KOLKOL-537506 format. One record per residue: residue in three letters; y, z, x of N, C-alpha, C in turn. Coordinates in steps of 0.2 Angstrom, whole numbers, plus 5000, padded with zeros to 4 digits. Atoms other than C-alpha are relative to their C-alpha. Example, Ala and Ser with C-alpha at 12.3 -4.5 7.8 and 13.67 -1.06 7.14 Angstrom:
<recs>
ALA499450005004497850395062500650005004;SER499449994996499550365068500550034996;
</recs>
This chain:
<recs>
MET499450005004500050005000500649995005;LEU499250004997501849965006500450074999;ASP499649945001502850125009500650005004;SER499350014995504650135015500050045005;ASP499949974994504250265027499649975006;CYS500450034994503050155037500249945002;GLN499850074999504149995036500350005007;PRO499650004995504749945053500749995000;ALA499350014999506549955057500249945003;ASN499850064996506449805068499549944997;GLN500450055004505749655057499549955006;THR500550044994504949575075499350044999;TRP500649975000503549705071499649954994;GLN500350045004503149595057499949925001;ARG500150074999502349425059499649964995;SER500450035006501849315045500049925001;GLN500150075000501249135047499749984994;ARG500350015005500349155032500350044995;ALA499949955006500649235014499850075003;ALA500249934998500749415018499750044994;THR500349955006499749545008500650044998;GLN499449985002500949614997499950084997;VAL500149945004500149774988499550045004;ALA500649964997498449824996499549965003;ARG500650034996496949795005499550044999;LEU500649965002495149855001499649995006;THR500550024995493849875015499450044997;CYS500649975002492149915009499449995006;CYS500550004996490749955020499350024998;SER500749985004488849955016499549975006;ALA500650014995487249955027499649944996;SER500250055003486649825014500549954997;GLU499550055003487549665009500049994992;PRO500050015007486949644991500550044996;PRO499649965004488049784984500749985002;LEU499350024999489549714993500149934997;ARG499950065004489249544985500050014993;GLU499949985006489049624968500750024999;LEU499349985002490749704970500549945001;GLY499750074998491449544977500149964994;ALA500150045007490949454961500350024995;ALA499649975006491649584949500850005003;LEU499350004999493349584959500349934999;LEU499850075002493349394957500249994995;LEU499950015008493249414939500650044997;THR499549965003494449544937500750005003;VAL499350004996495949524950500249935002;PRO499750074998496849364950500249995007;GLY499750024994497249284967499750045007;VAL500349954995496049414976499749955007;ALA500450034995495449364994499450045002;LEU500649964999493649414999499749985006;TYR500350024993492949415016499350055002;LEU500649964998491149475021500049995008;CYS499949994994491249545037499550045005;ARG500449954995490349625053500650055002;TYR499649944999491149795055500050045007;SER500049954994491649895071500550045000;GLU499549945000492650055074500050035008;PRO500049974992492950075093500350065001;LEU499749954999494150205090500150034993;ALA500049985007493950315075500550065000;ASP499649945001495150455068499750054995;ALA500349955004494850605058500349984992;GLU499650025006495050535040500150064996;GLN500049965006495650635025500049974995;LEU500250045005494850565011500650014994;ALA499550005005496150524996500750025001;GLU499349974998497650575006500249945005;ARG499750054995498850455015500050025007;SER500149984994498450445033500750015004;ALA499450004996499850495046500249945003;GLY499850064995500850355054500049934995;THR500050065003500750185049499449965002;LEU500650044998499250055048500349935001;GLN499850084998499549875056499449984998;LEU500550055001498549755047500049935003;CYS500050074997498149595057499449954997;SER500650045002497249445051500249935004;PHE499950064996497049285062499249955000;ASN500650044999495949135066499949995008;GLY500150014994495249105083500249935002;LEU499850074998495748965095499549954998;ALA500450055003494948805089499549985007;ALA500450024994494248775108499350055001;LEU500549954999493148925106499550004994;ASN500550005006491448935097499950074999;ALA500049925002490949095088499950055005;GLU500349964995490049175102500650025005;GLU499549994995491549155114500650034996;PHE499449965004492749215101499850074999;ALA500249935001491749365097500150045007;ALA500049974994491549405116500750025002;ARG499350004997493349385120500450054996;TRP499749955003493949495106499750054999;LEU500349945002492649615101499850045008;GLY500249974994492049635119500650015005;GLU499549994995493449605132500850034998;HIS499349985002495149635121499950074998;THR500149935003494549795114500350065004;ALA499849964995494849895129500850005001;VAL499250024998496549815133500450034994;ALA499749995006497149845115500050075000;ILE500049935000496650035116500550035006;ALA499749974994497350065133500749985000;THR499450025000498949975130500550024994;GLN499749995006499550035113499950084998;SER500149925001499750215106499550004993;THR500650005006498250175093499850065000;THR500549945002497450315084499449994998;ALA500650035002496150215076500049925000;TYR500050075000495550045078499449974997;ARG500550035003494449945066500049935000;GLN500150074999493849765068499549974995;HIS500350045005493249655055499849925002;LEU500150084999492349485061499749984994;VAL500250035007492249375046499549965002;VAL500650044999490549315044500149954994;GLU499950045005491049225027500650024996;THR499550005005492549185017499850004993;LEU500250015007492049214999500649974996;ALA499450025004493849184992500750015004;GLY499449994996495549155000500149955006;GLU500050044994496149075015499550025005;PRO500549994995494749055029500350045006;LEU499849974994494949185043499450015004;ASP500549994995494049235058499950075001;ALA499949944999494649405059500550044997;ILE499649955003495449565052500050065004;VAL500049934996496049715062500450054996;GLU499649965002496649875057500150055006;GLU499749964995497649975069500450064997;GLN499449945002498450155065500350025006;PHE499549984995499850215075500450064997;PRO499549935003500950375074500649964997;ALA499450035004502550345063500549985005;ALA499450024995503650335079499849925003;ALA500150074998502850165083500149944996;ALA499750045005503450085068500649985001;THR499250015000505250085074500149995008;SER499849984993505050105094499449965004;ALA500550044997504149965105499750055006;ALA500249954995504050105118499450044998;HIS500449965002503050215107499449964997;PHE500650055001501950065101499649985005;PHE500550024995501450015117499950065005;ALA500249944996501150195124500450005007;ALA499650004993502550185137500750034998;SER499449975002503850315130500450015007;ASP499649994994505250325143499849965006;ASP500250034994504550205155500049924999;PRO499950085001505250025154499549955004;SER500450054996504149955168499350014996;ARG500650005005502550015158500049984994;LEU499950045006503249945143500049935001;ARG500150084999503349765151499350005003;GLN500750014998501649795158499550004995;HIS500450005006500849845143500149944995;THR499850055004501749715133499649935003;GLN500350044996501149585146499349994999;MET500850005000499349635146499749994993;MET500250015007499249635127500049924998;GLN500050075001499949455126499549965004;GLN500550044996498949385140499250004997;SER500650005003497449455132499849974993;CYS500050055006497749395114500149935001;SER499950075000498249225120499349965002;ARG500850034998496349205126499649994994;PHE500450015005495749205108500349994993;ILE499750005007497049215094500449925000;ASP499750065002497749045087500750044996;PHE499449975002499549125085500349974993;THR499750035006499948995071499850034993;THR500349975005498849085060500050084999;LEU500049944999499249255064500450044995;ASN499649965005499849385050500050075002;VAL500149934998500349565055500650024995;ILE499549955003501149685043499750075000;HIS500049944999501349875042499950034992;LEU500249985007500449965027499850095001;SER500349935001499950155021499349995000;ASP500750015000498150195023499850064996;TRP500249955005497350295008499250005001;PRO500750005000495450325014499750024993;LEU500549985006494150334999499449995002;ARG500650014999492350344999499749994993;LEU500350005006491350274985499250005002;ALA500749984998489550344985499549944999;HIS500550055002488750194976500049935005;TYR499950054996489350064989499950035007;
</recs>
């Protein structure tokens, strides 16, 4: 959900090459695919314009969730496609393998969840969806965002490291980055 207290003061934090998610996003995880497909079919029937993606999920950096409460700070939601020159294995190796450590080391990320799109069920085709949680200060400060408070040389270094790593697998013309609030819920059935 969009909240005024997590909106970046500097609009360069938002990057939208595609239509941005305006209200909400829902992530459902299950050890079994059929319940997710059932939920997806129900959503397609009841929610106009919904985009649905079947993904392989990984959480290299977890936070302590407080269920049904707004998570502290801001949630940066990114979606993108990989570079056309990469096959699926190369894309996954660069993003899920090589880039993950760079992202965690160069940002003030408190939680990092990766969704490798296996199948687009509805909506624009995507290859990846990323959820990164940050402290509230990161929404308005590049130094806080890139884990470089009061250190301009570290800020330059972290920014450059992230840019170089991302350019190895992201098609930047497809990148969409927005800031949201996170309200974790658990549904026992799914």
